[in-house]
N, CA, C and O atoms as a GROMACS GRO file, in nm:
protein
  112
    1MET      N    1  -3.844   3.174   3.441
    1MET     CA    2  -3.701   3.199   3.419
    1MET      C    3  -3.624   3.068   3.407
    1MET      O    4  -3.548   3.048   3.312
    2PHE      N    5  -3.645   2.980   3.504
    2PHE     CA    6  -3.575   2.852   3.504
    2PHE      C    7  -3.616   2.768   3.384
    2PHE      O    8  -3.537   2.690   3.331
    3CYS      N    9  -3.740   2.783   3.342
    3CYS     CA   10  -3.788   2.708   3.226
    3CYS      C   11  -3.713   2.749   3.100
    3CYS      O   12  -3.681   2.666   3.016
    4GLU      N   13  -3.685   2.877   3.089
    4GLU     CA   14  -3.610   2.927   2.975
    4GLU      C   15  -3.469   2.869   2.976
    4GLU      O   16  -3.415   2.833   2.872
    5PHE      N   17  -3.412   2.860   3.095
    5PHE     CA   18  -3.277   2.804   3.110
    5PHE      C   19  -3.276   2.657   3.071
    5PHE      O   20  -3.182   2.609   3.008
    6CYS      N   21  -3.382   2.586   3.107
    6CYS     CA   22  -3.395   2.444   3.071
    6CYS      C   23  -3.402   2.429   2.920
    6CYS      O   24  -3.345   2.337   2.862
    7LYS      N   25  -3.473   2.522   2.858
    7LYS     CA   26  -3.490   2.518   2.713
    7LYS      C   27  -3.355   2.537   2.643
    7LYS      O   28  -3.324   2.467   2.547
    8ILE      N   29  -3.277   2.631   2.693
    8ILE     CA   30  -3.144   2.656   2.636
    8ILE      C   31  -3.056   2.534   2.653
    8ILE      O   32  -2.985   2.494   2.560
    9LYS      N   33  -3.060   2.474   2.770
    9LYS     CA   34  -2.981   2.354   2.797
    9LYS      C   35  -3.025   2.241   2.704
    9LYS      O   36  -2.942   2.166   2.652
   10PHE      N   37  -3.153   2.231   2.686
   10PHE     CA   38  -3.210   2.126   2.602
   10PHE      C   39  -3.157   2.136   2.459
   10PHE      O   40  -3.121   2.035   2.399
   11TYR      N   41  -3.153   2.257   2.406
   11TYR     CA   42  -3.105   2.275   2.270
   11TYR      C   43  -2.954   2.259   2.260
   11TYR      O   44  -2.900   2.233   2.152
   12SER      N   45  -2.885   2.276   2.370
   12SER     CA   46  -2.739   2.267   2.371
   12SER      C   47  -2.689   2.123   2.375
   12SER      O   48  -2.576   2.095   2.334
   13LEU      N   49  -2.772   2.033   2.424
   13LEU     CA   50  -2.730   1.894   2.438
   13LEU      C   51  -2.741   1.815   2.308
   13LEU      O   52  -2.806   1.857   2.212
   14ASN      N   53  -2.676   1.700   2.310
   14ASN     CA   54  -2.680   1.611   2.193
   14ASN      C   55  -2.808   1.528   2.194
   14ASN      O   56  -2.883   1.531   2.291
   15ASN      N   57  -2.831   1.456   2.086
   15ASN     CA   58  -2.951   1.373   2.075
   15ASN      C   59  -2.955   1.264   2.182
   15ASN      O   60  -3.062   1.225   2.229
   16ARG      N   61  -2.838   1.218   2.220
   16ARG     CA   62  -2.831   1.112   2.322
   16ARG      C   63  -2.884   1.162   2.455
   16ARG      O   64  -2.960   1.093   2.523
   17GLU      N   65  -2.844   1.281   2.492
   17GLU     CA   66  -2.884   1.336   2.622
   17GLU      C   67  -3.017   1.409   2.614
   17GLU      O   68  -3.071   1.452   2.716
   18ASN      N   69  -3.068   1.422   2.495
   18ASN     CA   70  -3.197   1.490   2.477
   18ASN      C   71  -3.308   1.421   2.555
   18ASN      O   72  -3.398   1.486   2.608
   19HIS      N   73  -3.302   1.288   2.561
   19HIS     CA   74  -3.406   1.212   2.631
   19HIS      C   75  -3.410   1.249   2.779
   19HIS      O   76  -3.518   1.262   2.837
   20LEU      N   77  -3.294   1.266   2.839
   20LEU     CA   78  -3.288   1.302   2.981
   20LEU      C   79  -3.339   1.445   3.002
   20LEU      O   80  -3.419   1.471   3.092
   21LEU      N   81  -3.292   1.536   2.917
   21LEU     CA   82  -3.333   1.675   2.931
   21LEU      C   83  -3.479   1.695   2.892
   21LEU      O   84  -3.545   1.788   2.937
   22LEU      N   85  -3.527   1.605   2.807
   22LEU     CA   86  -3.666   1.613   2.765
   22LEU      C   87  -3.758   1.599   2.886
   22LEU      O   88  -3.859   1.669   2.898
   23LEU      N   89  -3.723   1.508   2.975
   23LEU     CA   90  -3.802   1.488   3.097
   23LEU      C   91  -3.797   1.612   3.184
   23LEU      O   92  -3.899   1.657   3.237
   24ILE      N   93  -3.678   1.667   3.199
   24ILE     CA   94  -3.661   1.788   3.281
   24ILE      C   95  -3.734   1.906   3.217
   24ILE      O   96  -3.796   1.987   3.285
   25TYR      N   97  -3.725   1.911   3.084
   25TYR     CA   98  -3.790   2.019   3.010
   25TYR      C   99  -3.942   2.017   3.030
   25TYR      O  100  -4.005   2.120   3.049
   26TYR      N  101  -3.997   1.898   3.025
   26TYR     CA  102  -4.141   1.883   3.046
   26TYR      C  103  -4.178   1.908   3.192
   26TYR      O  104  -4.286   1.958   3.223
   27PHE      N  105  -4.087   1.871   3.279
   27PHE     CA  106  -4.112   1.888   3.422
   27PHE      C  107  -4.116   2.035   3.460
   27PHE      O  108  -4.186   2.075   3.554
   28CYS      N  109  -4.040   2.115   3.387
   28CYS     CA  110  -4.038   2.259   3.411
   28CYS      C  111  -4.173   2.316   3.367
   28CYS      O  112  -4.196   2.437   3.377
   0.00000   0.00000   0.00000
């Protein structure tokens, strides 16, 4: 469930913040 939420957040962010969310996305 939380992984899906991370994925949505990941797609919602800009390219600049993608790098940060990318780590979280992989961590999920």
